[in-house]
N, C-alpha and C positions, 0 to 999 in steps of 0.2 A: 481535392478529390472528397466524395460523400459517402456516405454508408448507403448508399442505394446502389451503387456498383457492385458494393460485394453482395447485397441480398438479391440484386439480378444475377450477377453469377451462379450465386446459390440455386434460384430456383431454375436457372437452365438445364443445370446436372441436375437437379432433383423432378422435376416435373415439366420439363419443354418446352418452357414457358417465359414471357419477357411483361410482368405485370407494369404497368405504367404508375403506379402508386402502391407503396405497401403500409407506410402509417395514413389510416384515414381510410383506407377501404375497408369493406365488409366483406373479401373475401375469405375464409376459412384457412383457404392455404397461407393469405398476405399476414392474417391474425398470428397466427402461428410461428411464421418469422419474425416478426415484431414483437413477439412475446420471448423468443429463442434468443434475439439476438443481443438481449441486454443479459443474458444467461452467461453467455459465450464470451461475452464484456469481459462478466467479470470471474470467470474462469482464466482469463489470459490476465487477468490485471492479479491475481492471488501466485500465479505460477513464477513470477521474479520480480526483484528491484528494478522496474523497468525506470531507467534514466528520465524519462519525458513525464513521469510522474512521481519523482524525488523532489522532496521540497525541504527546506529547513525552517523551523520556527523555534521563536523565542519567547522565553518566559521571562519575564522579570519580577522580581523580589516584590510584595508588597505585605509581608506582614501576617500572612496567612498559610498553610502548608500543604493546601491542593488547589490545584487549576485545572481551568478546561482543558480539550484536547481543542486543535485546530477545528473548520467545522466543516473540513475538508478530509478527514485523518481515517485511512483506513486502518494501517499500522504503521509497527515502527519498522525502518530499513533493517535486514539483516545486520547490517555490520555496524549501525548506528550506536555509537553513545551517549549519555547525557553531558555534554561538556559544557564547562563554568570557565569562560572566555577569561575572568579576571585571575586565574591560572594556568602557570605556566606547565605544572607536571601531569596532575589528574583533573580528573571529573569529578562528577558524581556516581555514586556505588550504586549498580542495580541489582535492588533485592528481587531473586527471579519468583520468590511469591508471599502471598501474607502472610505466613510463618516467618518466613526468612524474616520480613521486613517488621512483623511483631519481638521476634527476639532481639531486632537491632534497638528498637526502642526499650523495649524491658532492661537490657543490658545497661542502658545508662551512654551508653560510647556515640558521642559527638563527634564522631572524626570526619577531620574538614575535608569537603565542605558538605558532606551527608551525603544520605544512603535515598533512593527512591524509586516507589513500584507504583500500578495503579492500583486504586482505592474506587470503589464505585463508579469506575469508568472515567476517573480523575487523574491527573496526574500528582501524585502525594508523596511529600517529603518531611525527611526525620533527618536534621532538625530543619524549625523553618528556615529555608532560605533567605541569606542576607544578600545574594546577587544575582546575578544573571543566568540563564540554563538556555545549550541550544542542542537541539538533537535533528538530525533529518529523518522522514516519516514520508511513508507512501501515500498519495494522494486517493481519492477513490471515485474524483471527477476527469473521469476517462473519454466524456461524450463533447464536443466542440458543437457552440450554435453558433452557426456559422453566419450567422445573420447580425447577432449581437458581439460572435468575437468571444462569447463568455464560456468557459466550461461548468458543463456540469454531471451527475452520478448517476442518468438515467439518457437513451437516445429514446426521442421526443417527436422526431421525424425527419423524412427521406434525405434533406438536405445537411441533417448534421453530420459532421467529422467525427473523425475518432484519433486520439493521441498517438497510437500505436499502429503498426501496419494493417492495411485492412485486408489483404489476404488472410489473415489469421480468423476475421470475422467470416469471411467463406468458406474456409475448411472447418468450422469451428461447424458453421449451422449446418451443412451437407453432414458431419456427423452427427451433430446432437438433433435433427429432424426424425434421419434414418431411425434413429435410438430409440424415439418416441415411437416410430409406427411399429416398432420392434421388426423392423427389417435390418438384413446383416450391414452393419456397421465396421467390422474388422476392419476393412480396409482403410477408409474413411478415418477413423481413429486414430490411425497408423500415421497418413499423412498430416494429419492436425499435429501429433504430437511433435513429428520431425521439421515442421515450419516451425513449432515454438522454441523447439530447441537453435536451430538455425538464429532465429532471431533475438533470444537471449543471449545467445554464443556472439551476438554481433555486439551488441548495447552491451553487453560486458558489467551492466550491473550498476545498483551505484555507487558514488565516489565522494567520498567526506575529507577535503585537502583542508590542512590549515597552513594558511601561510605564516613565511616567518620563521624564526629560529624553536617556535615551542614543541615541543615534543610530547606527545600522547602515547601514554604507557596502559594499552588497552588489558581490561579484566584487574587491575591493580587498583589497591586504596591504602591509605592508610592502618599502618600497625597498629595494633593495642599496646597504648604507652602503659600502661599499670600492669599490677600483679593478678597474677591466674587462680583461679580458686580460691578457697572453696567457694562448692556449689551449696 
């Protein structure tokens, strides 16, 4: 399947036409559809932790405290933890924001195996990690080049494929095009939202499974072993 079918179905519903080509066309309508289809795809990507876009990435300690994101990183999966395969009970503690991370550093608490957060668009740890870290993330590569069979983060040709159900593209295009033209799109938006909910329900979201007898207690980390106060 290719995105041409999704764009063609949208064109029939919107203007009653069957364009023979979209990408590469000089027609105003075709250009608008090519621009909108990537916006629609990004809306779909952001709405759910799709299994088809979920990947696992490993970070290996190299003596530094920060590491780059994967090239196709969009966001962490909602239920993902930063896990440490060497430990059987807990992973790295996630400091929700930079202030909490700085407080962790300033306290001198070096709880095993440590904490992490995003600083300067990089995964940053305290203390410097000595082992491996693994986490699930959502890839931004929703487009499939059906010639090379590789993935990328933008549609560039009518022959491209979509990682997720293509009917979502059709419904999203109809809604967004009518919205852009200041036309009534109430029913179209509802149809897109309903289809999105149905497909997300079938997909069930990402699942991170640890094999073997290891148990992961989510949201927990080692208790401070020293005295508390004075401050």
